[in-house]
N, C-alpha and C positions, 0 to 999 in steps of 0.2 A: 496390855500392849498399847503404846501410844499411837494415835492416829497420825499417819504420815501425810502431810499436806504439801503437795508439790508447789514449787515457786510459780508465780504468775508468769505467763508467757508474753503478755501484752501490757502496755502502759494504759493509763486512763484514756489517753487520746487515741488508742487503738493501734499504736505502733508497737513493734516488737521490743521487749525489754533488752537491755544491753547483754544480759546473760544468755538469753535465747538467741539473739543475733550472733553472739560469739560462737555458740555451739553450732548454729547453722553454717556460719562461715567456715568453721573447721571441717564440717561434713563436706561442704562444697569443695574445699581445697583438696580433700582426700580423693575426690573423683575427677578433679581437673588435673589429670595425670601429665598433660603436656604443658601445664602452667601458663596457658594463654589467657586466663581470666574468663573463660566460658566453657560450658559443657557441650562438647560435640555430641552428635547423635549416639556414638558408641559410648561415650562417658555418661550421657544421660540414661541410656539403656542400662548400664551397669548400676547406676544409682537407683533407678526404678526397680530393677530386679532385686537388689539387696534390701530395698525398703518395702516393696510390695509383693515380692515373689515372682514378678513378671514385668516385662516392659510396659510402658504406657500404651493405652489403646489409641486409635486414630483420633477420637474425639478429644482426648486429653492433649495429644500433641497439637491438634488444631488450636485449642484454647491457649496453649503455651505460646505458639507462634503468633497468634492474633493479639493477645493481651499483655504479654510479659516482655521485659527488656531483652533484646537479642543483639548480638554483635553483627558486623557487616556480613558475616557468613551464615547468619540465621541461627547461631548457637546461643543457648541460654546463658546470660551473663550472671555474675554474682548478684547484681541488682535485681535481675529477673527472678533468680532463685529465692531471694528474700521476699520479693513481691508475691511469689507463689505461696510461700509459707505464711505471709501476713494474711493473705486471703483465706487460706485453709484455717489458720488459727482463729481468725475472727468468727468463723462460722462453726468450726469443729475442733476446738482445742484438744479434745481427747485423741483425735487422729494425729495431731502434731506430737503429742506425748508418745503415742505408739511409735511414730517414726524416730523420735529422739532415743527412745529406749532400744529400738532395733539397732541403732548406731552407737550404743554403749553408754548413753547418758542416764544418770539417776534423777530422782525427783528434785535434786538441788542443782541440776544441770552441770554436774561434774562428770567427766569422762571416767567411767569405771571399767569399761571393756571396749575394745576396738574391733571392728570388722576387718580392719586393714592388717594383713599379716606382717607387713614391714614394721608397723607401729608395735605390734605384739612382740616381734623379734627384738626391737630396740628396747622395749620395756623389760623383756627378760634379761637382756644384757645389763641394763641399768640396775635392775633388782639384784642381780648376782653381784655386781660391783658394790652396791650398797650393803649387802649382807656380808661380803668379805671384808669390808672396811669397818664393820661394827664390832 
């Protein structure tokens, strides 16, 4: 059986690869349910619960508010979300892979399954339409 080597998550300069950034942006958009460009406390809790099984602890929330980009309401922006993952990926890329896999991404950073029921429903409709047109 051939060895599966996952794509790199970071560039040589330490920045996230375009593929990794695109996957993270899609995850962010899934949780930004009000489409205001930031994760409210409720949205961030939903993300953390789906990713880690529980909401972030107080220390993690303090780090987020002190070191990452927030909007005027103190909510985590997309820029802050990407900063959070850039920090994690530079020190623990395996943790980022675990998170990506929990959100349905394979080792090529392709979405193969979604935690979002709405996306699953649309996929089922599209798959049915594709099958009936074949």
